[in-house]
N, C-alpha and C positions, 0 to 999 in steps of 0.2 A: 257281639253286636246284635241287637234285636231289630225286628221290623215291625213298625206300627202299621196296622191295617185299619183303614176307616171303613166301618160298616155301611154308613150312609151319611148324607149331609144333615139329616135331621135327628137321627138317633144318637144320643151321647154314647161315647165309648169309655171303657175303663181299662185300657190296655196296660202293658203291651200285649200284643197278640202274636201267636205263632201258627203257622200252617201245619196241620197234622198230616199223617200219611194218607188218611182217607179224604183229604181235601177240606175238612172242617176247620173252622177258626176257633181256637181255644184260648182262653185267657190264661196268661202265665204271670207268675209273681215277679215283680221287678227285683233287680239286683239291689240288695240293701247295702253292700259295702261301698263306701264312698270312693269316687274316682280320684285319681292322683291330682288332677287339675281342677276338681270340683271346688267351687267357692266354699269357704268355711261357713259353718252354721251361722246364720244371721247376716251374711254378706249377700248383696243382691246379685242376681244373674245379669251380666253385662251384655246388652244387645245393641247392635249397630244397624240402623236402617240406611241402606245405600240406594238413593233414588235421585234421578235428575230433575224430578218435578218437585219444587220446594213446598208447594201447598200440600200435596199428597203426602210428602215425607213428614211434614209438621203434624198433620192430622193423625197419621199412623203412630207417630212418636207419642203424642198426647194420649191417645187411646191405650197404648201399651203401658204407659207410665202410671196408669191407674192401679196396676198391680204393684203392691209394696215391695215384692221380692224381685221386681224388674228395675234395672237402671238403663234407660233407653236413650241413645244419642242418634244423631243423624249426620250423614256426610254425603257430598255429591257422588254420583255414580262415576267416579274416575279413579284410576289406579293410584295416582299421586295423592289424592285427597284421602283415600282409604288407608294408604300406607302411612301417611302422616298421623292419622288418628290412631291406628293400631300401634304405632311406635310409642305414643304417649299414654293411651288407655286401651289396652288389649281387650277385645270383645270376646265373649264366649260363643255368641251366636250372631251371624251376619245375615240380615234379610236383604236380598238383592231384587230390585224391581225388574222383572224380566221383560216387561213391555218397552223398556228403554234401552235394552241391550242390543247393540249392533251385531254382536256375535257372543260366543261363550268363552272367549279368551280370558275375561276377567275372572270367571269361575275357576279356570285352570290356574291362573296366577294365585288366587287365594288358596287353593289346595296346596300348591308348592310353597308359597311364602308363609302361610299361617295354617299349618296342618291341624293345629289343636282347636281352631275355631270351626264350628259347624255352620255350613252355609245352606240357607233355604232360598229357593227360587220362588218369588211371588209371581205367579203366571196368570194370565187371563184365559189361556187356552191349555187344554190337556192334550194337545196334538202329540201323536206318537213321536215324531222327530224331535219335538221340543223336550219331551220327557227323557228319551234315550240319550240325546246329546248332552242335556244338563247333568244327568247321572254320570256319564262318562267324563264330563268336565270336572266333577267333584262335588256336586250338590248332594246334601244329605237329606233333603226333603223338597217336595214340590207342593206348594199351597195354592189352590185355585180359589181366588176371592169370589168369582162368579158362581161357584157351586158349593162353597163351604162357609158356614156361619163364622163371623169374626171371632167369637169366643174360642173356637177350635184352634185359632192361630196360637193362642197361649199354650194349649196342649201340645201343638206341633213344636213350639220352641222348647218346651220341657223335654219332649221326647228326643229331639236331635241332640240336645245338650247332654243327655245321658247315654249317647252313643247309639241310639236307635235310628231307623230310617223311616221317614214319613211319606207314605205312598197310599193311594187308594187302590182298589182292586184292579181297575183298568190300567193304571200306571204300572202296577206290579206285573201284570200280564205283558205289557210292552217290554219291560225290562227282561223278563224271562225269555220272551220270544227273541229278543236281540242276542241273548247269550246262545240260543240254539241255532242261530243262522250261520251259514258258511259265508264269510265276508268276501267282498270284492274290493279292490283298491284301484281307483281311477287314476291312472298316470297321465299327466298332461304336460304339454310344453309351456314355454313362457307366455304364449298367447291364450292358454286355457284349452287348447285343442287336444282331444283324446288321442293318444298315440297307439293304443292297443285295442284289440277286440274284447268284448265282455269276458270271454273264456280266458284270454291272456291276462286280463286284469285280476281274475280270480286266482290264477296260478301265482301271480306276483304277491297277492295278499297272503296266501298260504306259505309261500317261501319266506316272506317277511315275518310271519308268525313263528318261524323256526322249523317248519316241517321239511323232511328230506324228500327227495324225488319219490321214493316209495310211499311216504306219508301223504304227499299231495295226490298221488295216483289213487290211493285208497280212499281219500276224502272225496274225490271227484268221480270215482268209478271209472277211471281210465287206466291204461297200461303205463308202466314206468317208461317205456320207449316213447310213448306219445308225449309225456311230460318233458322228456329231454328235448324232443323236437320243438315243443312250445318255448322252452327256455332259450334255445339257440335262436329262435326267431325273435324273441323278446330282446335278447342281447343285441341283435342286429338293428332292431328298430330304435332302441334307446341309445345305442352307441357305447356299450360296456362289454366286459368280457368275463365277469365272474359273479357268483352269487352274492358275495360280500358287497360288490359295487351295486348290485341290483337292490339289495336291502337298503343301503344308504340312499340310493336314488329314490326309492319308494318312500322313505321317511321324510325326505325333503320336498318331494313333488306329488305325493299321493294324498287321496282323501277316501275315507271308508264309506261304503254304501252297502245296503243289503244285497244278497245274491238272488238271482232268478234261476240258478242252476242246481237247486237242491234235488236229490233223487226222490222219486215218488214214494210216499209213505207205504202204499200198497206193495210196491216192489220190494221194499226193505222188509216189510212184515212177512211176506211170502218167501223171502230168501231168494228172490229172482234177481240177484245182483249180476249174474252172468249176462242176462238179457239186457240189463241196464247198461253194463259195461259196453256191450256190443253196440247198442243204440247210440251211446255217447261217443264211441270211437267213430261211428259214421258221421255224427255231428261235427267232430273235430276235423274230419276230412273236408267237410263243407266249409268250416272256418278257414282252413288253409287255402 
């Protein structure tokens, strides 16, 4: 799977592009062997525009249909309507109007129900939360109409259809930063009230990711004994008695968010983990 990198909104690109070890962007040759589900030569690429605004949807559909190798249709931004369309005319690429989405459950549904279709989020903003959430939900590309010329949308469609990811430099950095974060998982009750402290939420997130007590301790710079104390206190608050129950509870009641408890870069670089462990243990005593 390649990653297409937009150099700028005005300079045409001739990707795909890959990041070198020195941070430079290099042009790479596209894979020439046809994909298993790629349309046969001469067949158009099937595109579905999913939007709740009929006029905007019609304008976009007409503009894209100018390409002879595109066969573009439109459907309301509803799961039932998209499912009905996909059952009769499977699309290769689905363009989802992000400004009309109440949340990203539709993207997740598309990823699970139609994994062979590449989904592109048409967004008005490149906000970090939008980018990271859309990628986690299954989007293969994020296209910003406000910042990118319309002709580039055709290139975006071609790229995601061939298994590449369409992101600009800023969006790529957002995605990489999110991978480097230690997650926290906010556990709430039926009224939305948080049940745990920020530190306890992070312990739950790491346990839910499959880490052992020792692994959680290493990740957070705490002692294994402290992690055991945290877990006992979490069990008491949530009303459970085992790690399995905790994971199941977290899956049904939790929501991910970035962590504010990362160890300092300077401390890690200088190997001063002992001082960091001691300071975090003092912090854990305050949390208690």
